[in-house]
C-alpha positions in Angstrom: 31.7 27.7 10.9 34.6 26.0 9.3 34.2 23.1 11.7 30.6 22.7 10.8 31.4 22.7 7.1 34.0 20.0 7.7 31.4 17.9 9.6 29.0 18.3 6.7 31.6 17.2 4.2 32.4 14.1 6.3 28.7 13.3 6.6 28.2 13.7 2.9 31.1 11.3 2.2 29.7 8.8 4.7 26.3 8.9 2.9 28.1 8.4 -0.5 29.9 5.3 0.9 26.7 3.9 2.5 24.8 4.4 -0.8 27.6 2.8 -2.8 27.8 -0.2 -0.4 24.1 -0.6 -0.2 23.8 -0.7 -4.0 26.5 -3.4 -4.2 24.5 -5.5 -1.8 21.1 -4.7 -3.3 21.6 -3.5 -6.9 17.8 -3.6 -7.5 17.6 -0.4 -5.4 19.3 1.6 -8.2 16.0 3.3 -9.3 14.9 3.9 -5.7 18.0 5.9 -4.6 17.6 8.1 -7.6 14.2 9.5 -6.6 14.8 11.5 -3.4 17.2 14.5 -3.2 19.6 14.9 -0.3 18.9 17.8 2.1 20.5 18.7 5.4 18.3 19.4 8.4 18.6 20.5 12.0 15.9 18.1 13.1 15.9 14.3 12.9 16.8 12.5 9.7 13.7 11.5 7.7 12.0 11.8 4.3 8.9 13.4 2.8 9.2 11.1 -0.3 10.7 13.9 -2.4 13.8 14.5 -0.3 16.0 12.6 2.2 16.6 14.9 5.1 19.8 14.1 6.9 21.0 15.4 10.3 24.8 15.7 10.2 25.4 14.6 13.8 23.1 11.6 13.4 24.8 10.5 10.1 28.3 10.7 11.7 27.1 8.9 14.9 25.6 6.0 12.8 28.7 5.9 10.6 31.0 5.6 13.6 29.0 2.6 14.8 29.6 0.9 11.4 28.7 1.7 7.9 26.0 -1.0 7.9 24.2 1.0 10.6 24.0 4.0 8.3 23.0 1.7 5.4 20.1 0.4 7.3 18.8 3.9 8.1 19.2 4.7 4.4 17.2 1.7 3.4 14.5 2.5 6.0 13.9 5.9 4.4 13.8 4.4 0.9 11.2 1.9 2.0 9.0 4.7 3.4 9.1 6.1 -0.1 8.4 2.9 -2.0 5.5 2.0 0.2 4.1 5.6 -0.1 3.7 5.7 3.7 3.4 9.5 3.7 0.4 9.4 1.4 -1.6 6.5 2.9 -2.4 7.4 6.5 -6.2 7.1 6.0 -8.2 7.3 9.3 -5.4 6.4 11.7 -4.0 9.0 14.1 -0.6 10.1 12.9 1.3 8.6 15.9 -0.3 5.2 15.3 0.3 5.3 11.5 3.9 6.5 11.8 4.7 3.7 14.3 2.9 1.1 12.2 5.0 2.1 9.2 8.3 1.9 11.2 7.4 -1.5 12.6 6.5 -2.9 9.2 9.6 -1.4 7.6 12.0 -2.7 10.2 10.4 -6.2 9.9 10.8 -6.2 6.2 14.5 -5.3 6.5 15.0 -8.0 9.1 13.4 -10.5 6.8 15.9 -9.6 4.0 19.1 -10.8 5.9 21.2 -8.1 4.3 25.0 -8.8 5.0 26.2 -6.6 7.9 22.7 -5.8 9.2 21.7 -7.0 12.7 21.8 -10.8 12.8 20.6 -12.6 14.7 17.7 -10.1 15.2 18.0 -8.3 18.5 15.8 -9.6 21.3 14.0 -6.2 21.6 12.6 -6.5 18.1 12.2 -10.3 18.1 10.0 -10.0 21.2 7.4 -7.9 19.3 7.7 -10.1 16.2 6.8 -13.2 18.2 4.0 -11.4 20.1 2.4 -10.2 16.8 2.6 -13.7 15.3 1.1 -15.2 18.5 -1.8 -12.7 18.3 -2.1 -13.6 14.5 -1.4 -10.0 13.4 0.0 -9.7 9.9 2.9 -7.5 9.1 1.4 -4.8 7.0 0.6 -1.3 8.0 -3.2 -1.3 8.3 -3.4 -4.4 10.5 -0.4 -3.2 12.6 -2.1 0.2 13.1 -5.3 -1.6 14.3 -3.2 -3.6 16.8 -1.3 -0.5 18.0 -4.5 1.3 18.7 -5.2 -1.3 21.4 -1.9 -0.9 23.1 -1.4 0.9 26.4 0.6 4.2 26.3 3.5 2.6 28.1 3.8 -0.1 25.5 3.5 2.4 22.7 6.4 4.3 24.1 8.5 1.1 24.3 7.6 0.1 20.7 8.6 3.6 19.6 11.9 3.2 21.3 12.6 -0.1 19.6 11.4 0.6 16.1 11.3 4.4 15.4 14.3 5.1 13.1 13.6 8.5 11.7 11.5 11.7 12.1 8.1 11.7 10.4 7.3 15.4 10.8 8.3 15.9 7.2 5.2 13.8 6.2 2.9 16.6 7.3 5.2 19.6 6.7 4.1 20.1 3.1 0.4 19.9 4.0 0.9 22.7 6.5 2.7 24.8 3.9 0.0 24.1 1.4 -2.6 25.5 3.7 -0.8 28.8 3.7 -0.5 28.9 -0.1 -2.8 30.7 -2.6 -4.8 28.7 -5.1 -2.2 28.6 -7.9 0.5 27.5 -5.5 -1.8 24.8 -4.1 -2.5 23.5 -7.6 1.3 23.3 -8.3 1.8 21.4 -5.1 -1.0 18.9 -5.9 0.7 18.3 -9.3 4.1 17.8 -7.7 2.7 15.4 -5.2 1.0 13.4 -8.0 4.3 13.3 -9.8 6.1 12.0 -6.7 3.6 9.2 -6.1 3.9 8.2 -9.8 7.7 8.1 -9.6 7.7 5.8 -6.5 5.1 3.5 -8.0 7.1 3.3 -11.2 10.2 2.4 -9.0 8.1 -0.3 -7.2 7.0 -1.8 -10.5 10.6 -1.7 -11.9 11.8 -3.6 -8.8 9.2 -6.3 -9.4 10.1 -6.6 -13.1 13.8 -6.7 -12.3 13.2 -9.6 -9.8 11.2 -11.6 -12.3 13.9 -11.2 -15.0 16.6 -12.2 -12.5 14.7 -15.3 -11.6 14.2 -16.2 -15.2 17.9 -15.8 -16.1 19.5 -17.1 -12.9 16.9 -19.8 -12.1 16.0 -18.1 -8.8 19.1 -19.3 -7.1 18.5 -19.5 -3.4 21.6 -17.8 -2.0 21.6 -14.6 -4.1 20.9 -11.5 -2.0 19.0 -9.8 -4.7 16.4 -12.6 -4.5 15.6 -11.7 -0.9 14.7 -8.1 -1.5 12.6 -5.8 -1.8 9.9 -5.8 -0.2 8.5 -9.2 0.7 5.9 -7.6 -1.4 3.1 -5.8 0.4 -0.1 -7.7 -0.3 -2.1 -4.5 -0.4 0.0 -3.3 -3.3 -0.4 -6.5 -5.3 -4.1 -6.6 -4.6 -4.5 -3.0 -5.5 -3.0 -3.6 -8.9 -5.2 -6.6 -9.3 -8.4 -4.7 -8.6 -7.6 -1.9 -11.1 -8.5 -4.1 -14.0 -12.2 -4.0 -12.9 -12.3 -0.2 -13.0 -14.5 1.8 -15.3 -14.1 5.2 -17.0 -16.4 8.0 -15.8 -16.3 11.8 -15.2 -16.0 13.0 -11.6 -15.8 16.4 -10.1 -12.0 16.8 -9.9 -9.2 19.1 -10.9 -7.9 17.9 -14.3 -4.2 18.8 -13.9 -3.4 17.1 -17.3 -5.6 19.7 -19.1 -4.2 22.7 -17.3 -1.8 25.0 -19.1 0.2 27.2 -16.7 1.7 29.5 -19.4 -1.5 31.4 -20.4 -2.8 31.2 -16.8 0.4 32.8 -15.4 0.4 35.4 -18.1 -3.1 36.5 -17.4 -2.5 36.6 -13.7 0.4 39.0 -14.2 -1.1 41.2 -16.9 -4.7 41.5 -15.8 -6.4 42.0 -12.5 -9.7 40.1 -12.8 -9.2 37.9 -15.8 -7.6 34.5 -16.3 -7.2 32.9 -19.7 -7.6 29.3 -18.6 -9.0 27.5 -15.6 -8.6 23.8 -14.8 -11.6 21.7 -15.9 -14.0 20.9 -13.1 -14.6 17.4 -14.4 -11.9 14.8 -15.2 -12.2 11.5 -16.9 -11.1 9.0 -14.2 -10.5 5.3 -14.2 -11.9 3.9 -10.9 -14.0 1.2 -9.4 -17.7 2.0 -9.1 -19.8 -1.1 -8.7 -18.3 -4.3 -7.4 -19.5 -7.7 -6.2 -17.6 -9.6 -3.5 -18.8 -13.1 -2.9 -17.6 -15.1 0.1 -17.5 -18.8 0.2 -18.8 -19.6 3.7 -17.8 -23.3 3.7 -14.6 -25.1 4.5 -11.6 -23.1 5.6 -13.1 -19.6 5.1 -13.8 -19.0 8.8 -15.2 -15.7 10.2 -11.7 -14.4 11.2 -10.3 -15.2 7.8 -13.2 -13.5 6.0 -12.9 -10.5 8.3 -9.2 -10.1 7.5 -9.9 -10.4 3.8 -12.6 -7.7 3.9 -10.4 -5.4 6.1 -7.6 -5.6 3.6 -10.0 -5.0 0.8 -11.4 -1.9 2.5 -7.8 -0.5 3.0 -7.7 -0.3 -0.8 -11.2 0.9 -1.4 -11.0 3.8 1.0 -8.2 5.5 -1.0 -9.9 8.2 -3.0 -8.0 7.3 -6.2 -9.5 3.8 -6.3 -13.2 4.3 -5.9 -15.8 6.8 -7.1 -17.8 8.7 -4.4 -21.1 7.0 -5.4 -19.6 3.5 -4.9 -21.8 0.4 -4.5 -20.2 -2.8 -3.1 -22.4 -5.9 -3.0 -21.4 -8.4 -0.3 -22.8 -11.9 -0.9 -22.3 -14.9 1.5 -22.9 -18.3 -0.1 -22.2 -22.0 0.5 -24.5 -24.1 -1.7 -27.1 -21.3 -1.6 -27.1 -17.5 -1.1 -27.1 -16.9 2.7 -26.8 -13.1 2.8 -26.7 -10.2 0.3 -25.8 -6.7 1.5 -25.0 -3.6 -0.5 -22.8 -0.9 1.1 -22.3 2.6 -0.2 -20.0 4.3 2.3 -17.4 3.6 4.9 -19.9 3.8 7.8 -22.0 1.0 6.3 -18.9 -1.1 5.6 -17.7 -0.7 9.2 -21.1 -1.5 10.5 -21.3 -4.7 8.5 -17.8 -5.7 9.5 -18.4 -5.1 13.2 -21.5 -7.3 13.2 -20.6 -9.8 10.5 -21.2 -13.5 11.1 -20.3 -16.1 8.6 -23.5 -17.9 7.6 -23.8 -21.3 6.0 -20.9 -23.8 6.5 -22.6 -26.3 4.1 -21.3 -27.6 0.8 -19.9 -25.2 -1.9 -21.8 -24.3 -5.0 -20.7 -21.1 -6.8 -23.5 -21.0 -9.3 -26.2 -19.4 -7.0 -24.1 -16.2 -6.7 -23.7 -16.0 -10.5 -27.5 -16.5 -10.9 -28.1 -13.7 -8.5 -25.7 -11.3 -10.1 -27.0 -12.1 -13.6 -30.5 -11.3 -12.3 -29.3 -7.9 -10.9 -27.7 -7.1 -14.3 -30.9 -8.0 -16.2 -33.1 -5.9 -13.8 -30.8 -2.9 -14.0 -29.8 -3.1 -10.3 -26.2 -3.4 -11.6 -25.4 -1.1 -14.5 -21.6 -0.5 -14.2 -20.5 -3.9 -13.0 -17.1 -4.9 -14.5 -16.2 -7.7 -12.2 -17.0 -10.2 -9.5 -14.5 -11.3 -6.8 -15.1 -14.7 -5.2 -13.2 -15.4 -2.0 -12.9 -19.2 -1.5 -10.8 -22.2 -0.9 -11.7 -23.4 -4.5 -13.5 -26.6 -3.8 -17.0 -26.4 -5.3 -19.3 -26.4 -8.3 -18.4 -23.8 -10.9 -20.6 -22.3 -13.6 -20.2 -24.0 -17.0 -20.3 -20.8 -19.1 -18.4 -17.6 -18.8 -20.5 -14.7 -17.5 -20.7 -11.3 -19.2 -18.5 -9.7 -16.5 -15.0 -10.5 -15.5 -14.6 -12.9 -12.7 -11.7 -13.6 -10.3 -11.5 -16.3 -7.7 -9.3 -15.2 -4.7 -7.7 -18.0 -2.8 -6.5 -17.7 0.8 -3.2 -19.5 0.1 -1.9 -22.4 -2.0 -1.9 -24.8 0.9 -5.6 -24.4 1.5 -6.5 -24.4 -2.1 -8.7 -27.4 -2.9 -9.7 -27.0 -6.5 -9.0 -25.3 -9.8 -11.0 -22.4 -11.2 -12.3 -22.7 -14.8 -10.2 -21.4 -17.6 -12.4 -18.3 -18.2 -11.8 -17.0 -14.7 -8.8 -15.2 -13.2 -7.2 -16.3 -10.0 -5.2 -14.6 -7.3 -3.6 -16.1 -4.2 -3.4 -13.7 -1.3 -1.1 -15.8 0.9 -2.6 -14.0 3.9 -0.9 -16.4 6.3 2.7 -15.8 5.0 3.6 -13.2 7.6 2.9 -15.2 10.7 
């Protein structure tokens, strides 16, 4: 027992040194390392976003190989938290999602060129990076998961050997425990999970603000390591934040944890058998997307594959339950100099059906005004009642409306290199840079 305790103390000291050295190299991570709590485990090292679970033997083995090896594992776990990997699995099988998250995380770390980390990048990882670029797969989790679903079992095993750096069983451990809890305990766990997500999102936003401030003060000097971090920002996150401005307030059947007071509830449960003093509200005022129009410029550089990638990334955001109401309505409009197609989808099945059979129609000159005339008409006839915004995916070269519409409008450009025109001053713009991960 004494020997085990000594090992644990050595492992703890190694983690402290790794954390200290990592923060010297990447001081922007200060807020991130403060979120999870250290916990020892008999299984593989990993994280559930609330805690960092460390296996003593693994920590000592990594430390003996060099402190930078342990630092990289530490950073890998922090990235899982910042990207909310545990909470964003969606429809993917857990093995595929876990592997996609590991692959993306390792790629991000390799792109940072942190002093002491593997450089040049080992051939085993570089082989798959080249392969993904050749197959035009972008390095974010959703697209990596789609690619992994098409891999043979033997190749999946090899990719796991190269990229898996931690145990992911902790991602589903709490869900299993929640299933065995009573109603009150489940409510508490839901609240705790919401708090964890909020903390990580706050950390992510602080990292972005810190980087912007550093660039302003230091002029964005090229050689500074803090410029290279964090995250080669995940496009899905930026895009998600961008879409939130088009949300509307509406009541939806949901537990309103903000209005729930545990003190009288707990008192009544202990003092009375069949009486509670307060129940959570069945309806909660939520801020989500409900109606949305996505217009697609079908001329110029907006090819079928580019449009499909844009729509796939958009759906990755829409399918998260906190972003869209259940009775959603998404209008998809293809247009060059005239409206070529108008489809309204109301569920995932209809979206996937559209995406699987989608063909880009038009390829003529670009005129944005027909889309605005169509949307204005739908607003006047009552077909659109909760519309807050229109998103127009384009290369920017076309005829714009002269007057600002009654709803917010954003023009989304593929990237700056392909951008051919300037949007009017009344419109917002966003550049996705969908090709920057190739």
